[in-house]
Steps between C-alpha positions, in 0.01 A plus 500: 500500500560730794621402841149484654377275221802279533454462872133409443592246233759340733230467771264334256773259380585408861134431575463288192815308590368433855159394360643255242750362748217426744289341228794281396567389858128419544493299176811302599360419846170385341703289256659320796169397645270464202564230241325686218687819573830317508429335163415846357822641637711215359330538161568876499866435588525250215334749265752766606788257424351419157484869419860558601615207293300622200643850533853375531446276195379795298807700598733212411319442167513866401877513575574207270251560216 
């Protein structure tokens, strides 16, 4: 990748970061005011925790088996 391509890729990454940060802020603000959105957010957070616990359990199991 040459310098011009790298600069263009960096611009695209920055734009994506800005877009997703804005989308996350909007979703969090909706979750504060909308009961259904809040329930969905809490469910997603719980799902994320379950995935982390599952992954850590797999790592621990593979070390000791």
